[in-house]
C-alpha positions as CSV (number, residue, x, y, z in Angstrom):
1,M,41.1,3.3,-39.8
2,R,37.9,4.6,-38.2
3,V,35.8,1.7,-36.5
4,L,32.3,2.9,-35.1
5,G,30.7,-0.2,-32.7
6,I,26.9,0.2,-31.5
7,D,25.3,-1.8,-29.0
8,L,21.7,-1.6,-29.5
9,G,20.5,-2.2,-25.5
10,S,17.3,-2.9,-24.2
11,R,17.0,0.5,-22.3
12,E,20.1,2.5,-24.0
13,V,22.3,2.6,-27.3
14,K,25.7,2.7,-26.9
15,I,28.1,3.9,-29.8
16,V,32.1,4.2,-29.5
17,L,34.3,5.4,-32.4
18,M,38.2,4.1,-32.7
19,E,40.5,5.7,-35.0
20,D,43.9,3.2,-35.0
21,N,42.8,1.5,-32.3
22,K,41.7,4.5,-30.1
23,I,38.5,5.6,-28.6
24,I,37.9,9.1,-29.9
25,Q,34.4,9.5,-29.5
26,K,31.1,8.0,-27.2
27,M,27.7,8.5,-27.0
28,K,25.1,7.1,-25.0
29,V,21.4,7.5,-25.8
30,S,18.3,5.9,-24.9
31,T,17.0,2.9,-27.5
32,M,13.6,4.8,-28.2
33,N,15.1,8.2,-28.8
34,F,18.0,6.5,-30.9
35,Y,15.4,4.7,-33.0
36,K,13.3,8.1,-33.5
37,N,16.2,10.5,-33.7
38,Y,19.3,8.9,-35.1
39,C,18.1,6.5,-37.5
40,D,16.0,6.6,-40.9
41,F,13.7,3.9,-42.4
42,D,13.6,2.3,-45.7
43,G,12.6,-0.9,-45.2
44,K,15.3,-1.8,-42.6
45,I,16.6,0.8,-40.2
46,I,19.8,2.5,-41.2
47,V,21.7,4.6,-38.9
48,N,21.9,8.5,-39.7
49,L,25.7,8.8,-39.0
50,E,25.5,12.2,-40.1
51,K,23.0,12.9,-37.2
52,L,25.1,11.5,-35.0
53,H,27.9,13.5,-36.0
54,I,30.1,10.4,-36.6
55,G,31.4,10.9,-40.2
56,Q,33.6,9.0,-42.7
57,I,34.2,5.4,-41.3
58,D,35.7,2.2,-42.8
59,K,33.9,-0.4,-40.7
60,A,30.9,-0.9,-38.6
61,V,29.9,-3.5,-36.0
62,S,26.6,-4.1,-34.0
63,T,25.4,-6.0,-30.8
64,G,22.8,-6.3,-28.6
65,Y,19.1,-6.8,-28.8
66,G,19.0,-4.9,-32.0
67,K,21.7,-5.8,-34.1
68,N,19.6,-7.5,-36.9
69,N,17.9,-4.6,-37.2
70,T,20.5,-2.4,-38.7
71,D,21.5,-1.7,-42.1
72,L,23.1,-5.0,-42.8
73,L,25.1,-3.0,-45.6
74,L,26.7,-1.1,-43.7
75,F,26.6,-3.0,-40.1
76,T,28.4,-6.4,-39.2
77,P,26.4,-7.9,-36.6
78,I,28.0,-10.0,-33.7
79,N,26.6,-11.8,-30.8
80,E,26.7,-10.4,-27.3
81,L,29.1,-12.7,-25.8
82,K,31.7,-11.8,-28.2
83,A,31.3,-8.3,-28.1
84,H,31.5,-8.1,-24.5
85,V,34.5,-10.8,-24.2
86,Y,36.4,-8.4,-27.1
87,G,35.9,-5.1,-25.0
88,G,37.0,-6.8,-21.9
89,F,40.4,-7.8,-23.8
90,Y,40.4,-4.4,-25.1
91,Q,40.0,-2.8,-21.5
92,T,42.4,-5.0,-19.3
93,G,44.4,-6.6,-21.4
94,L,43.7,-10.2,-19.7
95,K,43.0,-13.4,-21.4
96,D,42.0,-15.2,-18.5
97,F,38.8,-14.2,-16.5
98,I,35.1,-14.4,-15.7
99,L,32.8,-11.8,-17.3
100,L,29.5,-10.9,-15.7
101,D,27.5,-8.4,-17.6
102,V,24.2,-7.1,-16.0
103,G,22.1,-5.4,-18.0
104,G,19.2,-3.6,-18.0
105,Q,16.9,-6.7,-18.8
106,D,19.6,-9.7,-19.0
107,V,22.5,-11.3,-17.2
108,K,25.6,-12.8,-19.1
109,V,28.1,-14.7,-17.0
110,V,31.6,-15.9,-19.3
111,K,34.6,-17.8,-18.7
112,V,37.4,-16.9,-20.7
113,E,40.6,-18.7,-20.6
114,K,43.7,-18.3,-22.8
115,G,41.6,-15.8,-24.7
116,L,38.6,-18.3,-25.8
117,I,35.1,-18.5,-24.3
118,T,34.8,-22.2,-22.4
119,D,32.1,-21.5,-20.7
120,L,28.8,-19.2,-20.3
121,E,25.3,-19.0,-18.4
122,L,22.6,-16.4,-19.5
123,N,19.5,-15.1,-17.9
124,E,17.0,-13.6,-20.3
125,K,13.5,-14.5,-18.3
126,C,13.4,-12.4,-15.3
127,A,14.1,-8.9,-14.4
128,A,14.5,-9.6,-10.7
129,S,18.3,-10.5,-11.5
130,C,18.7,-7.6,-13.8
131,G,19.3,-3.8,-13.8
132,R,15.6,-3.2,-14.3
133,Y,14.7,-4.4,-11.0
134,L,17.5,-1.7,-9.4
135,E,15.7,1.0,-11.0
136,N,12.3,-0.2,-9.8
137,M,13.5,-0.1,-6.5
138,A,15.1,2.8,-6.3
139,N,12.1,4.3,-7.7
140,V,9.7,2.9,-4.7
141,L,12.3,4.1,-2.4
142,E,12.1,7.8,-4.2
143,I,16.0,7.5,-4.3
144,S,18.8,7.9,-7.0
145,L,20.3,4.5,-7.9
146,Q,23.5,6.3,-7.1
147,D,22.7,6.8,-3.9
148,M,21.3,3.6,-3.2
149,S,24.1,1.8,-5.1
150,V,26.4,2.7,-1.8
151,H,24.6,0.6,0.9
152,H,25.2,-2.7,1.8
153,E,25.6,-3.2,5.8
154,N,22.4,-4.7,7.7
155,P,20.2,-5.9,5.0
156,V,16.7,-7.3,5.8
157,E,15.6,-10.5,4.1
158,L,13.5,-9.7,0.9
159,N,11.5,-12.9,0.0
160,S,10.0,-12.2,-3.0
161,T,11.7,-13.7,-6.4
162,C,9.4,-11.4,-8.7
163,A,10.6,-7.7,-9.5
164,V,6.6,-6.6,-9.7
165,F,6.0,-8.4,-6.3
166,S,9.0,-6.9,-4.6
167,E,7.4,-3.2,-4.8
168,S,4.8,-4.2,-2.9
169,E,7.2,-6.2,-0.3
170,L,9.1,-2.9,0.1
171,I,6.6,-1.1,0.7
172,G,5.6,-3.0,3.5
173,K,9.2,-3.1,4.8
174,I,9.0,0.9,4.7
175,A,5.5,0.4,6.6
176,E,7.1,-1.8,9.4
177,G,9.2,0.8,10.3
178,V,12.9,-0.4,8.5
179,S,15.1,2.4,7.5
180,I,15.6,3.9,4.0
181,E,19.4,2.4,4.2
182,C,18.9,-0.8,5.5
183,L,16.6,-1.0,2.6
184,C,18.5,0.0,0.2
185,S,21.0,-2.5,1.3
186,S,18.3,-4.8,1.7
187,V,17.6,-4.3,-2.5
188,N,21.4,-4.8,-3.2
189,Y,22.0,-7.6,-1.4
190,S,19.0,-9.1,-2.4
191,L,20.2,-8.6,-6.4
192,Y,23.7,-10.1,-5.3
193,K,21.7,-12.9,-4.4
194,R,20.0,-14.0,-7.6
195,L,23.2,-13.3,-9.4
196,K,25.2,-15.9,-7.1
197,P,23.6,-19.2,-8.7
198,L,24.5,-17.8,-11.9
199,L,28.3,-17.3,-10.6
200,S,28.2,-20.4,-8.6
201,K,30.2,-22.8,-11.0
202,F,32.7,-20.4,-12.1
203,K,35.4,-20.1,-10.3
204,G,38.1,-17.9,-11.1
205,K,40.8,-15.1,-9.6
206,K,39.4,-12.2,-12.3
207,L,36.2,-11.1,-12.0
208,I,35.5,-8.1,-14.5
209,L,31.8,-6.2,-13.5
210,T,30.3,-5.1,-17.1
211,G,27.2,-3.0,-17.7
212,G,25.4,-0.2,-15.8
213,V,25.3,-2.6,-12.5
214,A,29.4,-2.5,-12.6
215,S,29.1,1.7,-10.5
216,N,27.3,-0.3,-7.8
217,S,29.8,-0.2,-5.0
218,A,27.7,-2.2,-2.6
219,I,27.5,-5.2,-5.4
220,K,31.0,-5.1,-6.0
221,R,31.7,-5.3,-2.0
222,Y,29.4,-8.6,-2.2
223,L,31.4,-10.4,-5.1
224,K,34.8,-9.8,-3.1
225,D,33.8,-12.6,-0.7
226,D,33.8,-14.8,-3.9
227,Y,36.9,-13.7,-6.0
228,E,40.2,-13.0,-5.3
229,E,39.9,-9.7,-7.7
230,I,37.2,-7.7,-9.2
231,V,38.9,-6.0,-12.3
232,S,37.8,-2.4,-13.0
233,I,37.3,-0.9,-16.3
234,E,37.3,2.4,-17.1
235,E,34.2,2.0,-19.3
236,P,31.9,-0.6,-17.9
237,Q,29.0,0.6,-19.9
238,F,30.6,1.0,-23.0
239,N,32.2,-2.7,-23.2
240,G,29.9,-4.3,-25.9
241,A,30.4,-1.2,-28.0
242,I,33.9,-1.2,-27.3
243,G,33.9,-4.9,-28.2
244,C,32.6,-4.4,-31.6
245,C,35.3,-1.7,-32.3
246,Y,38.0,-4.0,-31.3
247,Y,36.7,-7.2,-32.9
248,G,35.9,-5.0,-36.3
249,S,39.7,-3.5,-36.4
250,K,41.0,-7.2,-35.6
251,F,38.9,-9.4,-38.1
252,L,37.2,-7.5,-40.5
């Protein structure tokens, strides 16, 4: 059985194809590129499987910001929490964990016990605790996200609570002579501080980190002080799309 999963993110669309419960294809494109070049429009948005070189499928499941805009005759939409939790099941085999998903424009924290969601916390109001914040700060520092993500030592205090005003604060720190390495650490630690209140009521031994920020080694290092184990997964950015496939193979 071939199951297609699509996670329609605010910045990128992640696509996964499973056959007999194994991942056989995955791709990632910008959200704008996806809608412009891989979709047809006939009253509703219809995903063009031929342009995606997907071939024949048996089931299709979507999640993310645009899940309700896809062709409902083809795709079954599920909410993002369910998609990411089932992605966690598939990628770790665990049934008890805390899942932290830091997306481009939102943050989700989910507590899972015995395979069931028992608590959750969402932040969809402010970009300062999301991946977009890191992107903006990396642009100001004229450094890649990958290079910025490795710095964790000697952070200085960044007080601004707004992603936009933080840019001005960062430029001010540069003018004061603070090193780029320290400023990278400061940005990473600033994001960690914004995530911590969301995580404060979620105590557990295992934390699964998903989304683009999962590749940020500095934030993972900070989080190690709060959890006994940060569970590594092979495809953190594709977790939602993987969860769509896994859910579709089990329940549709």
